Structure formats: structure tokens, C-alpha cells
Backbone as a printed PyTorch tensor [residue, N CA C, xyz], in Angstrom:
tensor([[[ 44.3030, -19.7160,  22.4220],
         [ 43.7200, -20.3110,  21.2450],
         [ 42.1930, -20.4080,  21.3750]],

        [[ 41.7230, -20.7860,  22.5690],
         [ 40.2860, -20.8870,  22.8130],
         [ 39.6350, -19.5080,  22.7020]],

        [[ 40.2980, -18.4980,  23.2180],
         [ 39.7530, -17.1400,  23.1410],
         [ 39.6530, -16.6740,  21.6900]],

        [[ 40.6500, -16.9830,  20.9000],
         [ 40.6360, -16.6020,  19.4960],
         [ 39.5250, -17.3280,  18.7350]],

        [[ 39.3570, -18.6050,  19.0020],
         [ 38.2960, -19.3850,  18.3540],
         [ 36.9230, -18.8780,  18.7880]],

        [[ 36.7800, -18.5590,  20.0550],
         [ 35.5080, -18.0330,  20.5600],
         [ 35.1880, -16.6910,  19.9180]],

        [[ 36.1910, -15.8410,  19.7970],
         [ 36.0090, -14.5420,  19.1610],
         [ 35.5870, -14.7070,  17.7070]],

        [[ 36.2010, -15.6430,  17.0100],
         [ 35.8510, -15.9030,  15.6170],
         [ 34.4030, -16.3860,  15.4890]],

        [[ 33.9900, -17.3090,  16.3630],
         [ 32.6200, -17.8250,  16.3250],
         [ 31.6210, -16.7110,  16.6310]],

        [[ 31.9030, -15.9200,  17.6500],
         [ 30.9990, -14.8310,  18.0280],
         [ 30.9030, -13.8010,  16.9050]],

        [[ 32.0250, -13.4410,  16.3070],
         [ 31.9720, -12.4430,  15.2340],
         [ 31.2150, -12.9870,  14.0200]],

        [[ 31.3770, -14.2610,  13.7170],
         [ 30.6320, -14.8550,  12.6040],
         [ 29.1310, -14.8900,  12.8930]],

        [[ 28.7600, -15.2100,  14.1210],
         [ 27.3510, -15.1840,  14.4990],
         [ 26.7860, -13.7760,  14.4020]],

        [[ 27.5780, -12.7960,  14.8340],
         [ 27.1290, -11.4090,  14.7570],
         [ 26.9270, -11.0020,  13.3070]],

        [[ 27.8390, -11.3380,  12.4060],
         [ 27.6910, -10.9990,  10.9810],
         [ 26.5020, -11.7360,  10.3580]],

        [[ 26.2990, -12.9840,  10.7520],
         [ 25.1600, -13.7440,  10.2220],
         [ 23.8390, -13.0970,  10.6580]],

        [[ 23.7760, -12.6850,  11.9210],
         [ 22.5830, -12.0050,  12.4080],
         [ 22.3460, -10.7070,  11.6440]],

        [[ 23.3950,  -9.9170,  11.4400],
         [ 23.2760,  -8.6460,  10.7200],
         [ 22.7840,  -8.8570,   9.2910]],

        [[ 23.2800,  -9.8820,   8.6170],
         [ 22.8610, -10.1640,   7.2440],
         [ 21.3930, -10.6120,   7.2070]],

        [[ 21.0090, -11.4540,   8.1550],
         [ 19.6280, -11.9180,   8.2460],
         [ 18.6930, -10.7440,   8.5090]],

        [[ 19.0590,  -9.8880,   9.4500],
         [ 18.2500,  -8.7150,   9.7860],
         [ 18.1590,  -7.7610,   8.5960]],

        [[ 19.2450,  -7.5730,   7.8990],
         [ 19.2510,  -6.7100,   6.7170],
         [ 18.3330,  -7.2580,   5.6330]],

        [[ 18.3250,  -8.5550,   5.4350],
         [ 17.4480,  -9.1720,   4.4420],
         [ 15.9840,  -8.9790,   4.7780]],

        [[ 15.6350,  -9.1410,   6.0380],
         [ 14.2470,  -8.9400,   6.4700],
         [ 13.8420,  -7.4780,   6.3040]],

        [[ 14.7240,  -6.5700,   6.6830],
         [ 14.4380,  -5.1410,   6.5480],
         [ 14.2060,  -4.7710,   5.0840]],

        [[ 15.0380,  -5.2850,   4.1910],
         [ 14.8840,  -4.9870,   2.7700],
         [ 13.5780,  -5.5640,   2.2220]],

        [[ 13.1850,  -6.7360,   2.6980],
         [ 11.9300,  -7.3450,   2.2500],
         [ 10.7380,  -6.4870,   2.6630]],

        [[ 10.7250,  -6.0250,   3.9040],
         [  9.6350,  -5.1600,   4.3650],
         [  9.6400,  -3.8220,   3.6270]],

        [[ 10.8070,  -3.2740,   3.3750],
         [ 10.8990,  -2.0040,   2.6490],
         [ 10.3660,  -2.1660,   1.2240]],

        [[ 10.6830,  -3.2640,   0.5790],
         [ 10.2110,  -3.5220,  -0.7840],
         [  8.6840,  -3.6650,  -0.7980]],

        [[  8.1380,  -4.3860,   0.1760],
         [  6.6890,  -4.5630,   0.2590],
         [  5.9990,  -3.2200,   0.5000]],

        [[  6.5710,  -2.3960,   1.3520],
         [  6.0090,  -1.0760,   1.6230],
         [  6.0620,  -0.2020,   0.3730]],

        [[  7.1650,  -0.2800,  -0.3590],
         [  7.2980,   0.5020,  -1.5850],
         [  6.2760,   0.0550,  -2.6290]],

        [[  6.0520,  -1.2270,  -2.7610],
         [  5.0640,  -1.7350,  -3.7160],
         [  3.6510,  -1.2830,  -3.3460]],

        [[  3.3260,  -1.3380,  -2.0440],
         [  2.0000,  -0.9020,  -1.5980],
         [  1.8120,   0.5940,  -1.8370]],

        [[  2.8410,   1.3780,  -1.5640],
         [  2.7650,   2.8210,  -1.7890],
         [  2.6340,   3.1310,  -3.2740]],

        [[  3.3650,   2.4070,  -4.1100],
         [  3.2820,   2.6160,  -5.5630],
         [  1.8910,   2.2780,  -6.0860]],

        [[  1.3150,   1.2030,  -5.5700],
         [ -0.0440,   0.8170,  -5.9810],
         [ -1.0510,   1.8770,  -5.5750]],

        [[ -0.9430,   2.3700,  -4.3590],
         [ -1.8480,   3.4110,  -3.8710],
         [ -1.6940,   4.6890,  -4.6880]],

        [[ -0.4750,   5.0500,  -5.0170],
         [ -0.2330,   6.2380,  -5.8330],
         [ -0.8220,   6.0600,  -7.2300]],

        [[ -0.6490,   4.8800,  -7.8170],
         [ -1.2040,   4.6220,  -9.1450],
         [ -2.7270,   4.7290,  -9.1390]],

        [[ -3.3470,   4.2040,  -8.0990],
         [ -4.8070,   4.3090,  -7.9860],
         [ -5.2320,   5.7650,  -7.8560]],

        [[ -4.5340,   6.5130,  -7.0310],
         [ -4.8770,   7.9180,  -6.8170],
         [ -4.7120,   8.7140,  -8.1030]],

        [[ -3.6180,   8.4940,  -8.8070],
         [ -3.3940,   9.2070, -10.0660],
         [ -4.4160,   8.8060, -11.1260]],

        [[ -4.8920,   7.5700, -11.0690],
         [ -5.8850,   7.1140, -12.0470],
         [ -7.2400,   7.7780, -11.8460]],

        [[ -7.5940,   8.1040, -10.5940],
         [ -8.9140,   8.7080, -10.3740],
         [ -8.9030,  10.2300, -10.5120]],

        [[ -7.7320,  10.8560, -10.4470],
         [ -7.6830,  12.3220, -10.5070],
         [ -8.3650,  12.9160, -11.7380]],

        [[ -8.0680,  12.4550, -12.9590],
         [ -8.7440,  13.0550, -14.1100],
         [-10.2490,  12.7920, -14.1180]],

        [[-10.6530,  11.6910, -13.5170],
         [-12.0740,  11.3260, -13.5230],
         [-12.8550,  12.1830, -12.5350]],

        [[-12.3440,  12.3560, -11.3190],
         [-13.0880,  13.1270, -10.3120],
         [-13.1400,  14.6100, -10.6500]],

        [[-12.2600,  15.0710, -11.5250],
         [-12.2630,  16.4680, -11.9310],
         [-13.3580,  16.8090, -12.9230]],

        [[-13.9850,  15.8110, -13.4980],
         [-15.0370,  16.0510, -14.4850],
         [-16.3720,  16.3310, -13.7910]],

        [[-17.1810,  17.1600, -14.4230],
         [-18.5170,  17.4330, -13.8980],
         [-19.4480,  16.2760, -14.2550]],

        [[-20.2940,  15.9100, -13.3240],
         [-21.3060,  14.8900, -13.5720],
         [-20.7790,  13.4640, -13.6390]],

        [[-19.6070,  13.2240, -13.1020],
         [-19.0530,  11.8740, -13.1190],
         [-19.8070,  10.9980, -12.1120]],

        [[-20.0010,   9.7430, -12.4470],
         [-20.7580,   8.8470, -11.5750],
         [-19.8310,   8.0820, -10.6400]],

        [[-20.4400,   7.5390,  -9.6220],
         [-19.7150,   6.7270,  -8.6470],
         [-19.0530,   5.5320,  -9.3320]],

        [[-19.7600,   4.8670, -10.2310],
         [-19.2100,   3.6990, -10.9200],
         [-18.0070,   4.0590, -11.7810]],

        [[-18.0100,   5.2360, -12.3940],
         [-16.8740,   5.6680, -13.2090],
         [-15.6340,   5.8690, -12.3470]],

        [[-15.8130,   6.4320, -11.1690],
         [-14.6810,   6.6610, -10.2680],
         [-14.1340,   5.3350,  -9.7530]],

        [[-15.0160,   4.4430,  -9.3430],
         [-14.5840,   3.1310,  -8.8540],
         [-13.8710,   2.3670,  -9.9740]],

        [[-14.3910,   2.4400, -11.1800],
         [-13.7450,   1.7670, -12.3130],
         [-12.3590,   2.3370, -12.5750]],

        [[-12.2120,   3.6430, -12.4630],
         [-10.9050,   4.2740, -12.6670],
         [ -9.9150,   3.8300, -11.5980]],

        [[-10.3860,   3.6800, -10.3650],
         [ -9.5010,   3.2360,  -9.2860],
         [ -9.0760,   1.7850,  -9.4710]],

        [[ -9.8930,   0.9990, -10.1440],
         [ -9.5690,  -0.4170, -10.3550],
         [ -8.5520,  -0.6290, -11.4650]],

        [[ -8.3500,   0.3290, -12.3470],
         [ -7.4500,   0.1320, -13.4890],
         [ -6.0830,  -0.3890, -13.0560]],

        [[ -5.3960,   0.2550, -12.1220],
         [ -4.0840,  -0.2710, -11.7430],
         [ -4.1660,  -1.4880, -10.8120]],

        [[ -5.3400,  -1.7680, -10.2810],
         [ -5.4570,  -2.8260,  -9.2760],
         [ -6.6420,  -3.7200,  -9.5890]],

        [[ -6.5960,  -4.4470, -10.6670],
         [ -7.7190,  -5.2890, -11.0680],
         [ -7.8330,  -6.5790, -10.2610]],

        [[ -6.9190,  -6.8470,  -9.3360],
         [ -6.9340,  -8.1010,  -8.5860],
         [ -8.0570,  -8.1870,  -7.5510]],

        [[ -8.5130,  -7.0610,  -7.0580],
         [ -9.4860,  -7.0960,  -5.9700],
         [-10.8290,  -6.5310,  -6.4040]],

        [[-11.8500,  -7.0040,  -5.7660],
         [-13.1980,  -6.4900,  -5.9880],
         [-13.4580,  -5.3670,  -4.9930]],

        [[-14.0600,  -4.2720,  -5.4210],
         [-14.4200,  -3.2020,  -4.4860],
         [-15.4650,  -3.6920,  -3.4800]],

        [[-15.3850,  -3.1710,  -2.2800],
         [-16.3800,  -3.5030,  -1.2610],
         [-16.6400,  -2.2640,  -0.4120]],

        [[-17.7960,  -2.2390,   0.2520],
         [-18.1670,  -1.1050,   1.0940],
         [-17.9900,  -1.4610,   2.5560]],

        [[-17.3840,  -0.5360,   3.2830],
         [-17.1890,  -0.7230,   4.7160],
         [-16.9930,   0.6520,   5.3540]],

        [[-17.6990,   0.8990,   6.4400],
         [-17.5740,   2.1180,   7.2340],
         [-17.7560,   3.3870,   6.4020]],

        [[-18.6820,   3.3490,   5.4500],
         [-18.9930,   4.5340,   4.6620],
         [-18.0680,   4.7780,   3.4760]],

        [[-17.1530,   3.8700,   3.2230],
         [-16.2120,   4.0190,   2.1180],
         [-16.3430,   2.8380,   1.1690]],

        [[-16.0720,   3.0980,  -0.0950],
         [-15.9390,   2.0280,  -1.0770],
         [-14.4360,   1.7710,  -1.1750]],

        [[-14.0150,   0.5550,  -0.8040],
         [-12.5980,   0.2150,  -0.7760],
         [-12.2130,  -0.4950,  -2.0610]],

        [[-11.2300,   0.0570,  -2.7350],
         [-10.6530,  -0.5370,  -3.9350],
         [ -9.1750,  -0.7090,  -3.6150]],

        [[ -8.7800,  -1.9400,  -3.3210],
         [ -7.4110,  -2.1480,  -2.8560],
         [ -7.2480,  -1.4450,  -1.5180]],

        [[ -6.2570,  -0.5660,  -1.4360],
         [ -6.0010,   0.1720,  -0.2030],
         [ -6.5520,   1.5920,  -0.2460]],

        [[ -7.2900,   1.9100,  -1.2780],
         [ -7.8430,   3.2520,  -1.4380],
         [ -9.3120,   3.2530,  -1.0430]],

        [[ -9.6650,   4.1030,  -0.0830],
         [-11.0480,   4.2530,   0.3560],
         [-11.6720,   5.4800,  -0.2850]],

        [[-12.7850,   5.2860,  -0.9640],
         [-13.4720,   6.3840,  -1.6490],
         [-14.7790,   6.6760,  -0.9320]],

        [[-14.9780,   7.9240,  -0.5600],
         [-16.2050,   8.3120,   0.1440],
         [-17.0930,   9.0970,  -0.8210]],

        [[-18.3680,   8.7180,  -0.8320],
         [-19.3640,   9.3720,  -1.6790],
         [-20.4960,   9.8750,  -0.8030]],

        [[-21.1180,  10.9810,  -1.2160],
         [-22.2730,  11.4800,  -0.4730],
         [-23.5100,  10.6700,  -0.8930]],

        [[-24.6600,  10.8840,  -0.2380],
         [-25.8560,  10.1060,  -0.5790],
         [-26.3100,  10.2450,  -2.0390]],

        [[-25.9380,  11.3290,  -2.7040],
         [-26.2870,  11.5040,  -4.1230],
         [-25.2830,  10.8060,  -5.0460]],

        [[-24.2700,  10.1500,  -4.4740],
         [-23.2840,   9.4340,  -5.2790],
         [-22.1490,  10.2970,  -5.7800]],

        [[-22.0170,  11.5000,  -5.2340],
         [-20.9380,  12.3930,  -5.6370],
         [-19.7030,  12.1370,  -4.7760]],

        [[-18.5520,  12.1930,  -5.3850],
         [-17.2820,  11.9470,  -4.7020],
         [-17.0140,  13.0280,  -3.6670]],

        [[-16.5980,  12.6030,  -2.4610],
         [-16.2470,  13.5510,  -1.4100],
         [-14.7590,  13.5420,  -1.1030]],

        [[-14.1990,  12.3440,  -0.8530],
         [-12.7760,  12.2850,  -0.5330],
         [-12.2530,  10.8610,  -0.6900]],

        [[-10.9260,  10.7590,  -0.6680],
         [-10.2480,   9.4680,  -0.7420],
         [ -9.2540,   9.3950,   0.4110]],

        [[ -9.1300,   8.2120,   0.9910],
         [ -8.1650,   8.0030,   2.0710],
         [ -7.3950,   6.7180,   1.8110]],

        [[ -6.2400,   6.6210,   2.4580],
         [ -5.4510,   5.3950,   2.4130],
         [ -5.9700,   4.4600,   3.4850]],

        [[ -5.9940,   3.1780,   3.1670],
         [ -6.5020,   2.1840,   4.0930],
         [ -5.5250,   1.8710,   5.2100]],

        [[ -5.9810,   1.0880,   6.1810],
         [ -5.1290,   0.7440,   7.3130],
         [ -3.9140,  -0.0830,   6.9160]],

        [[ -3.9800,  -0.8000,   5.7850],
         [ -2.8420,  -1.5840,   5.3430],
         [ -1.8190,  -0.7310,   4.6090]],

        [[ -2.2360,   0.4560,   4.1970],
         [ -1.3420,   1.3220,   3.4390],
         [ -0.2470,   1.8590,   4.3570]],

        [[  0.9450,   2.0530,   3.8350],
         [  2.0410,   2.5320,   4.6700],
         [  1.9160,   3.9870,   5.0830]],

        [[  1.0960,   4.7710,   4.3810],
         [  0.9180,   6.1710,   4.7320],
         [ -0.5570,   6.4910,   4.8530]],

        [[ -0.8880,   7.5080,   5.5820],
         [ -2.2900,   7.9460,   5.7290],
         [ -2.4910,   9.2710,   5.0930]]])
């Protein structure tokens, strides 16, 4: 009887752990998906703008902010960061490249 009760307690603890772990995994996956979706939206928003001739730095930064109006752009390490999207400009203010930030799930 003691062995059966012990087995029941252990199996219930194991299932509780599995459910808890599954919940945490799903939460992290959802957060990663949201961050990736935001980064994709920002990238898609700047594509039509950077394709134009004579576009200014401010126009590109403004386009990147459309899907992510919560944060203010800032400059760090040669990039203008808008959310998780890093925009690099040459000294004349022309767009060179975009990268995903360290918080982004992909590079």
C-alpha cells in the first residue's frame, strides 16, 4: 500500500513538473514570436522607403517606427536603434544596412 501511494505521489509530482515546464516553454515561445513579428513588421515597413532614391535618414527612421511607436530611436555603436532594429547610415546620411538587435531572437 505504501509503495502504491508513493508511486501515485511521485507520478503526480512528475506530471505537475511537466505541466509547469510546458507553461514556461510556451510563454518564452510566445514572447519570441512577438519579438520576431515586431522585427519583421519594422523591416517590411522600411523596405519601400529605402528603395526610393534620395530618401533621408529621418524618413527611414520614421518608417521603422510605424509598427513600434512605443520606443524612441537612439544611437549606439554606429547604428540608430528603433526597437530591435539597428539601422546603419553612412556619413552622408544614406542607408547602408539593417541588423537585428541583441534582444532579437534571430540575427
